[in-house]
N, C-alpha and C positions, 0 to 999 in steps of 0.2 A: 923310668923315666914317667912313667905312668903315673905314679904319684906327682910328679914335677910339671907335668900337663893340665893338672886336675886342680892344681892347688894358681897357678897362672889364671885357668879360667874364671876361679871362687872370684879371686881378687877383680877383676876386670866386674865378673857381674857385680860385686859391691862396690866400686868405685862407680858404675852407674845408677845404680839404685841412688845411690846419697845424689847424686850429681841434680837425678831427678825429683828427688827429695825439696832441693833447693830449689832449685825451680819453680815448685809448685807454690812454696813457702812464700815466693817475690810476687808470687802472682797474685796471692789472699794479700799480700802485704799495700802491690798497685792500687786491686777494688779496695781496700779503705781508705786509702790515702786520694785515690783520682778517679778510678773507674766509677763510671755512674748509669746507672741501670737506667732502663723504659719507666719503674717507678718511681727513680730517685728523679727522673727530671721532672715530673708531676709532682713534685713536693711540694710547691708555693700553694695549688689550687689543690691539694687533697681533702677530701668533703669527709663527714662525721663519722660514714661508713666505713671510709678508706684505714681512717686512724690517725688526720690531722686536720686541725684547723685552719677553713678557709681562706683565705687573701692571710696567712700570716708572714707575709713579707715586711722586713723591717717597716720599706716608707707606703705599705700597704698602696701599692700600684703595681704588682706585679701578679701574674696567674689568673685564676677563676675567681670569680665575683659572684659568690654564693646568694640566690635571692631566696627564702623560705615563703612560705605561703599556705595557710587554710585555706580550705573550699567556700569564696565568699564573692558569688555573683551577686552581681555583674562585676564587683569594682575587680577580683583575681581571683585565679583557680588555674587549671590544667584541666582541657577537654580531652576528651574519651583515648585519643592520641598522644595525650601529653605535651600538648600542644600550651605556651601560655596564654592567657587571654582576658580580659576586661579591662578596665579605665583606668583601674591603681598601678595594674601591668603594667599598660602599655609605656606609660609615663616613667615607670622604676627601669624598663627597658632603656629606655632611651635613655636618661641621668646615667646608668651606669657605664653606656656607650659611650658617653659626652666624655663621661672621665678616662675613658681610653682603656675600661676594662671587659672584660669577654665572661658576662653572666652565663649561669646556669640554675636553673628554678626545678626545687624539690617543692611537694606540696607533705605538711605538716598539718596536725592538730593542733590545736594553741597551746594545751599542756607542754608536747614534744617541740615545738619551735620556741618556748621560753624555755625551756630548758636548752636548744642549745647557742642560743642568744649569750647565756649564762657561760657555758663551757667555751662560748668563744667558736663555734661550728660554724655560724651564721651572719653573712654579710651586712643584710637587707630584709626589711620588709616592705610590701610595696602601699601597704596602707595601716594604717591604724594611730591611736592618738595616745595620751601621755595618760590619760587614766585607766586607759587601758593596758596598757603594760604598766602597771605599777609592781607587779612580783620582780621586776629587774630592768626597775628607771634606772639604777645605776651605772649598767650595761651598756647604758643603748643614748642616742642624740637622735633628734628632730627636728625634718626638715621646715621650711615653713607649710603651712598648709596645701593640700592641690584640688581638696574641696570640701565641700561642707555636709554632711548624712542627717536626715531629719528624717528622725522618730514619729510616729503615727499610733494611735489605737485605730485599730482597726474594727469592725463586727460585721456578724449579717444583717442583710440591708434591713433595718428597723427596726432590729433587735433590742437596741437598749433606746434610754432614755438621751439626748444632748447637752443637759445645760452643761458641759466644760467641765474638764479636772478630773481625777479621780470619780467624783461622782454619777460621769456617763457612766459606769462599770460601777456599779456599786450592787453589791450581790450576785456579780459576776462571777464564771469562771473566763480566768484572761490566760493565752498562754504568754508564754514568756523564756527569754535563754536562759539556761544555765550559767549560774555564776554572775548575773547583769548585774547591775543595777540602775533603779532607775527613777526617774530624779522627776518634778513636780508632786511631789507630794505621795506620789505610786508605792514607791515603796516603806513608808506612814502605816495605806490603806492596806497596804499587803497584812502588814505587823501584828496591824487592829483587826484585822478580818472581818474589813469591811468587802474584800473581796477572792475569792479563792486564786492562788496563784500554780500555776501548773505547770512549771517547766518541761518543755518537750525542742531539743533540739534540731534548729533548723524552721527557717521562715516556709518552705516549702512542703515541710507537717505540719507547721501551724495555718496554712490555709487549708491541708486537705481536713483538717480537723473543722475548722470553722466550717467548711465547706458538706461537712457529713452534721454540724450540728453537734459535738462532741466540744465545744468550745464555744462562746458567747463574745468573744472579743479576743484580741492580740495585740500587744507591742509591736511594730515591726518597722524597718527601715523602709519608706516609703517605695525607694528604686529595686531595692530587692524585693516590695510584695510585688512590684509591675513587671519585673522578670520572671517571676513564678507562676503569674498568673499567665503571661502567656504561655511556658513553657506547659503548664498544667489544663491551657484551653480553659480557665475557668469563664465561667457566663461575666459579660460585660459588667451587670451589675448587681453579681452575689454579695456584694460586699461596698462599702459605706466608709472612709473617714469622720471616727468622733469625734474626735480632738490629737492639736495637732501640739507637739512638744516647745516649748515656750523655746528653746535655746537647741540652735542645730551645732552638731559634734565638729568639730576640724577635724578633716585626715593628714596626717603627712608620711611622708616616706620617712621607716626608722630603720634607722642606719648602727652598727654595730659601735660605742664608744671610741673606740680605737681609730674609727678613723671625723674625730670630732674635727677633727685638724682641714676636713674635705668641705665641712655647711658650708663657709663660704660661698667655694664652687657650687654649691650642690641649689642652693639657691637663690644662685644665679642663674641657674641653666631655667629652674624652675619662673622663674621673674622674666627670660627670656621665651619658652614660652607659653605664654600668659598674653607678653604683650603681642608676639607675632600670632596670636589664634591661637598657635599648635595646641595649645592646651582645649581649647574649646572644642575642638574640631578632634581630638582625642573622644573626647567625652562625647560629644554628640554621636560622632562616627561607630563607636562600640556600641551606644543606646542601638542604633541601625543595626551591627552586626550582630546582637545577639537579640535582636527580636523583638525591640522593644518602640517600636517608633510608636504606635499607639496608644491608645490611654484608660487601656482595658480596666485598671484602678483611677 
């Protein structure tokens, strides 16, 4: 009798165990086919760090819109609290929202954001020119220009001659940005040893070197120079512009090529911002907010 009771209990336990396995297996299949975890809910807006490409939905209009920027004040950057700022950044955010997107902004070095555009994990860059994006030109498209950048040769007051062109800094140590190509004969002058090119990572550092006498001149964007002149509290008469480059560089919003079909809408938004004065207010307002109201340089 005891043996019969033990056998019955064993059979009951076996049936219960098999039933539990069946329910567990059914749960895994439901998870594979229909259950969405919070991670899966965010799949359309995954960033490079979390393992997916931003803006990866087929219509290009769902999920987060990943804006990458390098530290390039006063055009685009993140402040110490991680808040996007800059005149081009404000235009980029305005355009993204007009498109119905939810922009997120990350700061990257130039080599890193070029790689992210190549891999498809970046959606927009707030300001660049086609000549600056040549390594990934096949991966991006450009909007209409939103502003023009003006490059100048800045020198310590009275330190150089002023005939114009590369001759104005012949024999001088000239600060330049690494990897940049300079027009108006300056690259040829560097190549022939008519002046010494000194690559310096950033306009702020170039101005510091100029102020300390470690450079004779520097090729800078005039708005960047004014911005850093304010930030570094440099004397108003410390420098002078000894040459202005002949061509201003048009700067556009850069989008990954998967958004090429959106370019007409992006250009229409920029045109409307220009017609109704929004673009002007953005640029002038950002100058004021970034402390560029004076003519320090």
